[in-house]
N, C-alpha and C positions, 0 to 999 in steps of 0.2 A: 588170352587167346583172341586173335582178331576175328571180327565178325565175318562170316562167309560172304562172298560176293553173291549178288542177286542172280539167280538163274531161273528163268521162266521156261518151263517145259512146254513145248508147242505140241499139245496133244491132238489138236485139230487145226486145220487151216481155216481161219475165220473168213467169212465172205465179204469183208469190208467192215468199216467202223459201224457199229450197230446204231441204228436210229432209235428214237425214243420208243416207238411202238415195238420194234424188234427186241430190244433188251428187256422190256417189261414183259413181253410175251414169254421170255425165257423163264421168268420167275414166278408168274402168277399161278400157272397150272401145271408145273413140271411134275412128271411122274417120279415115284421113288426110284432110286438108282440101282437097287439090287446088287448083283454081283459086280457090276462095273465099278462100284465105289462112289460114295457121295461126292468127293472132290473131283474125281475124273468126270463124272456125269455133268456137274455144273460148270466145269471148265469147258467141256465140249459144247455145252449149250451157250456159253458166252456169259453166264451170270457171274462167274468168278474170272478175274482177269490175270492177276499175278499172285504168286505165293512167295513168301520170304521167311526164312531161306528155303530153297526148294528141298534140300535134304539137311536135316540137323546132324549134329555130331553124335547124339545119343539115341535119337528116335526119329524116324521118318514121319513127316506130317501125315501122309495118307493113312499110315497105320493107326493113327489116333482115332480115325473115323471108320475103320474097317471092322465090321461086325464079325468077320471071320477070325480076327486076331485073338489068340488065346488070352483070356483074362480081360477081354474088352470091357471098358467102363465108359459111361457117358462122359463127354468132355464139356468144358465150359468155354463159351465164346462171348466176347463183348464187342459192342460198337458204341461210340460216343456221339452225342447230339448236343451241341452247344445252344443254349437258349438265348440267342441273339435276337429272336423274335418270339412272339407268343404262339407260334404255330410251326409245325413242320410243313414242308412243301414237297412237290413232286420230285425234286432232286434227291430227297431222302428215301424214295421208295425202294431202290435196288438194295441198299444196305438193310432195310427192314425185311425185304423178301429173303435176303441171305440169312438173316437171323431166324426167320420163320422156317426156312428149309432145314436148318440145323435142329430147331425145336421139334419139327415133325419127325425127324430121324432119331429122336430120343435123347438129344443133347440139351444141356441147360444153357440158356442165353441170358445175357445181361444187356439191357439198354441203359447206358450211362448218360445222365443229363449233366452237362458241364456247368453247374451252378457257380463254380469257382473259376474255371478256365475261360468262361465266356467273358469275364471282366478283363482278360488280357487280350483276347482276340487272336484267332488262328491266322497266321500270315499265308498259309498254303493256298496257292492259286489266286492270290490277290495282288493287285498292283499298287495299292495304297492301304494305309492303316484303317482299320474298322473304326467307326464312330464309337467313342467310349460310352458305356452304359453304367448308370449308377447301380449300387447294390440292390436297392429296392426294386428297380425295374427288372434286373436279372432274376431276382427271387420270384417275382410275379410271373415272368416268362417261364421259369423253371417249373413252377406249379402247373402252368398250362400245358407244357410239354409232357409232364408226367401223366396228366389226365389223358392227353391225346394218345400217348403210347399204350396206356392201359386199355383204352377203347379199341385201338387197332388190334391189339393182341386178343381181345375178346371177340371182335368180328372175325379174326383169322380162325379162332378155335371153332366158332359157329359154322364157318364155311367149309372147313377142311377136316372136320372130325372123321377119322378113318378107322377107328377101332384099335389102332396101334397105341403103344405107350409113348406119350410125348414127354419131352423134357420140360423144365420150368421156364417161365418168362418172368424175369425180375427187373424192376426199374429202380435204379439207384441215382444218387446225386453226389458228385464228388465234393461239394461244399461240406458234406458231413465229416470228411476226414481232414480237409484243409483248415477247417475252423479250429481244430485241435492243435495245429502246428504254429510254432513261433518262428518268425522269419530267420533269425540267426541260427537257431537249432536246426531248422530245415536245410539251410544252405550248408551248414557244417556237416550234416549227415549225408546229404544227397549230392551237393555240388561237387565234391571231390571226385566223384565217379564219372564225371563228364569232362571230355577234352574239348577245349575251345576250337581246335582245328577241325575236329569231326563235326561239331555243331555248325561251324561256319561253312562247311563244305556242302551242306544240304542245299538242294536246288531252290527250295522255297526261300531260304535265307539269301542265297546268292542273287536271286532275281530281285529281291527287295533292296538289298544293299546297293545294287547298280541303278536303282530307280531314282528319279529326282528327289523324291520324298524321303528316301532312306528307310531305316527300320528302327523302331524304338526298342529299348531294353525289355519292356513288357512283352512285346511280340516275340522277341528273340528267346525269352524264357518259356514260351508256350510249349515248345517241344520237350522241355525238361519236365513240366508238370504232366504232360500227357504220358511221358515215359513212366513217371511215378504212379500215375493212375493204373497203368498196366501192371506195375510191380505190386501195388496194393491189392489189386484184384487177384493176382497170381498167388500172393501170400494168404489172403483171406478166403478166397473162393476157389482156389485151384485153377484159375483161368489161364489157359495156355495159348489162346488164339485171339487176336484182335482183327476185327473186320472193319474196313473203311473204304472210302472212295479212293480212286487211283491217285489223287492228289495228296493222300495221307501217307504215302510210302515212307517218306523221310521221318515222320513222327513215329511210325511203327518201327523203323530201324533203330531209332533212339531207345525205344522201349526194350527191344530185343537186347541191345548192347548193355543197357543198365541192369536188366535182370540177370543176364549171363555173367556179368562181372560180380554181382553180389551173391549169386546162388550156384553158378556153374551149370544151371539148367538151361535148356533150349525152349524158347517159346516161338510162336509163329505169327505171321501176318498174312491176311488174305485181302486183296483189293477187288472192288467191283468197278465196272466202267462208270464214268461220269455221264449222267443223263444230260443231253444237250437238246437245244431246240432245232428246228429244221434248218436254221442258219449256222448251226455249229456252236452257238453260244451256250455256256454253262447256265443251267437253270438255277435260279436262287434269288434270295433277297438282295444281295449285293449287286447282282446284274440287273435288278429292276424288272425281272420277268417271272417272278415266282408265281406258281399256281399252288395255292395253299391247301392244306388238308383240313383246315378248320372251316366249318360251315359258315361262320360269321364273316369270313374273309373271302372264301370262294365257295359258292353254293354247289350242291350236288349237280345241278344242271350245268353250271359252268365247267366243273371238273369233267363231267361226261362229254360235253361238247369239245373240250380241249383234246380229248383222245380221238373222238370221231373225226376231227379235222386233220389228223396226222396223214401225211402223204403216203401214197401206195409204196413208194420205193423203200420207205423205212420198214415196211412189212416184207415186201417181196425180196429185198436184198438179203434179208436174214432168214428167209424161209428154210434153206437147207440146214442151217445151224440151230434153228428153233424147233421146227415142227417134226423133224425126223425122230428126235429123242424125247421131246417135251410136249405134253399134250396141251392144247389150248382148251379142250373140253374137260368137263369135270372128271371123266374117267381116263383122260390121257390117251384115248384110243386113236390109232391112225385113221380109222373109218371116219370119225367125226372131223378130224383135222383135214383129211383129204377132201371131204365133202365141202367144208367151208372154203377151202382154197379153190376148188374146182368151180364152185358157184361164183367166187369172186372174179375168176377169169371170164366167166360167161356174163356176169352182171356187175361189172366194176362200179357202176353208178350207185349200187346199193351199199357200198362200203362195208361189206360183211365182216371182215376181220377187225376193222377199226371199231365197229359197233360192239363186237364181242369183247374186245379189249377194254373199251370204255365201260361196258357193263361190269366186267370183272374188277376193274380198279375202283369204280364207284361203290360197288358192293363191299369191297374190302375196307374202304375208307369210311363210308357212311352207313353200311349195313343195307339189308334188303329194303328198308323203308326209304333210305336215301336214293337207291336206284329207282324205286317206284316213283319217287318225287321227280327225279331227273327225267324219267320217261313221260310223266304227265306234263311237265313243263315243255318238253320237246314237242309233244302233240299239240299243246295249246298254242305255242308260238309259231311253229313251222308248218303245222298241218291244220291250223284254224279249227281245232277240235272243240266244239261246244261241250261235249261230254267231259273232256279233260278240265276245261275251265270250271265246270260246275262242282267238281270235287276237290279243287285246289284250295288250300288253306290261305289265310291272309299272309302267313310267312312266305309261302311259295310264290304268291303273286308279287310280293315286295322283292323277293330274290330275283324273280324273272324279269320284272320291269323296274330295275333299280332306279332309273331316272324318272319314273312315273310319279305324278302327284297323287297323293292318297287323300280322299275326302270322305267324310261321314255326313250323309244327308238324310233328312226326313222325307219320306214319300208322301206328299200331299195329294189329295184327289185331283185328277186331271193334269198331273205333272207331265209336261211335254218334252220332246227331244230338245227343243230350243231352251226350255227352262233348265234342263239338266246340264247342257253344255255351258250355259252361262253361270250356273251355280258352282260348277267345277272350275270356273275360270279357264275353260278350254278354248273359247272363241272370243273375239272382241265384241263389244257391244255394237248395236246399230246394224245397218244393212250389210256390212261386210261379213259379219258373223253369220247372218241369215243365209247369205249366198254360199258360204262355205258348206252349209248343209245341202242346199238345193243342187249344188254343182257336184255332189258326190264325194266331198272331202272328209266325211264323217262316217264312222262305223261304230256300232255297239255290239260287243260280243262277236266280233268278226263278221257282222252282217251290216252291209251298207244301208244307211238311212238317208233319204232325200227329202222327206216331208218334215219341216221343222215343227209343225203343229201336231204331229202324231203323239198320242198319249202313250206313256210307257206301259207295257204289258208284262206282268209277272210271268216268268217262264220263257220269255223271249228277250226283252230288254233287261230284265232282272233275273238272274240265275237262281237256282234253288238254294245256293249258299248265301243269297242276299247281296251278291256283288254284281257290278257292271263294269266291263272293260271298255272304256271309251278310247277310240283312236282318232286322232286328227291328223290328216295327211298320211305320210308313210312311216313316220318315226315317233310321233308324240303320243304317249299313252297317259291315260288318267284312270285311276282305280277308284271306284265309288262304292262305299259300303252303305247300304240302305238300312236305316234304323226304323224301328216300330212297324215292321211289316205285318 
């Protein structure tokens, strides 16, 4: 039987292509769907973009998730994450939020790390072949992604515990089943179920074939392996739904066709919008604009500020589709939503919705401690808060002032401002360095110092945590940790 044509039901009219803030607001604090149905609610909010196929030959997709259906059972949904880097990034957030919504609704979800498929490279949405990674690098990245996914799932459970029965969250790696496969046996068993004409017709393949670089056999076979992943999870875990970015539709279709040919059963695909920057570019490692979810690569402060800086129109354009049905606040109430948006109209300079979104994302990714860290760093850098500086850890200071020089000095009796600047190599020797201080070009802990001979005072020049933040000019920072205080 031929695969049904894709039919996307237009349940609501979307108010334009969702900006980064808008689509994430859809997912972070959406209320439970109730009688409206999980799929319909998330489609209306814009979190889910397309369904494939819209109506199966044996069972309709929405019925799988309708609690009112007789004999309703939890479903299993999966989404794949290839370990082409040692961290997930902001571009993965919507698919993660989709998985979390299903889990909160009582369904079982699988986050599949592509420890095998990452070595081929997914051609979807790419104009040239991905740089090849050796097996050891992919394995290392896969371990890092597993830890990160498990951490995100733990944060999600801490933040959204609601008294309902949740589904399970399982992290798997597809290398565990491909390691058992022999190439010729695999091709003989699987390859005969794929038609070359169908595989060649996929948009991702056509785009690459027409490019100057062309397409390698390894990339071409990627959709076959992803289809087999879906089949394996269907057979072993009863997984009937694959979730992915909108650029994954071709791969999802291949999985549907393969499973249907072998079993006669219908499975389904759900896509989410791709997260793009304010310029419309896809966010990710390949595009060179990734905002990572690993603290070692993007600090909680940087993640927080990334969302604070989102433009108004990415929130306001999507307000009807986001806030009417999905709560930004913890209880999903219209009262809180309306209050935030009304205040934003009155005081747009305070960036209320952006700050709330930034707080929610940072808390999900890094936990409450990460959000607290981001706020401390924000106060210390942008509001010259001495109190924030005094409670910041060495790690936070290094994250906040990445380009700053870090020195450890012994505080000798009578150490002056001039001595400190010179020991930290912050000013040149001689009269020029002296004048930089007298002319107001030096501050310690956000306080300007103009007397080079002033002796350092603990509690003023040296904070309670034994640190001093030295700034020369407008942009040059030096962090000094004092020993033997």
